[in-house]
Steps between C-alpha positions, in 0.01 A plus 500: 500500500677651804315523829530883519355531138202273587435702815504823292255353246273385781515856656422648165193275457374583842546870433304471191213319674482752778498782231205321336310479828567883558332576175190290606490665840534851339782590746880518439700410811815682598597184679419184309639307789200624700259371240667158494480490875118553475484187278691268735273255677614348833563165325744662269680682781529183708624304209769755430577534869418867518315475819167676583632840385549363149122436441237755412314470822620829656422684168159336513440632849592859391289473176195394700519811726546721181215329331258546791588874513444561124186278475341663804560854365372394154176350641445798734475723201337242264212438725439821690168393652575149615579440882830364619372152556405454140820657380703252706297213326563645154863552573534133618346381174760697288800397705403132573732223378301397192464866381876575552593173323273614203674836497837330501403272203388802307866619506626144441678505833500126563732446207780705670492348851796342646387173660677213649503188280256309721264797531502552129445128433197483725321792330618792704509723204128468463401509868311816596680531840833516331394727220309743714788530745728579222267772373511670842882456499530684168291785661754514775782506255355785294438691826860466614642572149273786388313623807136514596375673182642238268366216716155679495503521118582120486219408739257723327601352160476128584320461835234771525391482133148360411385521877144397451606187301775390752269516795355171380822320577451504873309195609303457178324206622328683797421785258352275246286323750362838646442622141300180404296476818400862467305415178439117541443229742777284340845476615823460284642160477867433427663202325870412418471395137868407429831482644830494305876479568722321742395465869745784607378744244128425419266736324124469578208595287165595668156610395220659703137431415167655600189280447724259289625785268867571482551878575883500539815303468857524642837348548746512788786307674260401775131398495411816701682713253321351203160549671581863593589569143183337377299721736689801383425424134140435592476849665651658194275326257193574705589869498559520872596856604547688819186683616504871468379557862830396644368186666743274312202276389523354155195530276395353186197399293294193619664166420 
């Protein structure tokens, strides 16, 4: 097979993958090159000698600013009686690293990232920091390609959906402790129950107990991430919800 023909086949396959991602995102790019740029991690740019401008970091910077504007406006109208301090806390929970990584995985974004061989081999495709940054970069790309209104639609569709549920992502361990101690003298206890995979790409499993009873389990690529997910699942299973008085305190039935 000639080198040119092989190159054309590679380009056709890449075009098909990007089109597939567009469908999942619900937005058709005028410039697919812009979408690809949003998916390029620093490790890939370095490996291909593209320099800093070849990575998605500048798009991530832009997307972060657009996300802050859209989320602030949305919460301003969604919670008309809540003071600005509490609105800031809610916004932080919706745009924190684990929440944005969750949003990205709902689209299947990790499967489309361009990573350097080393980054990919060491689990970068599953790392919250890498995936959440790419999510913000796609927001920046949509903004540049289609303007503020299209970026807003994208954010509302995938980031600002299910607001009450997503608030539990932000520091779930602290929220769970506050929740349990508001109705009990007990405190949550965490245990790493298993670890799998090679040293450079481990997956940890954790559980959280109250009075010896398991109330949540979780997995993650670090012990902290596994414990946070266990706490998050505990909050969901206990029926944790945001108080209606705007205090941000989670309430549930007694343990």
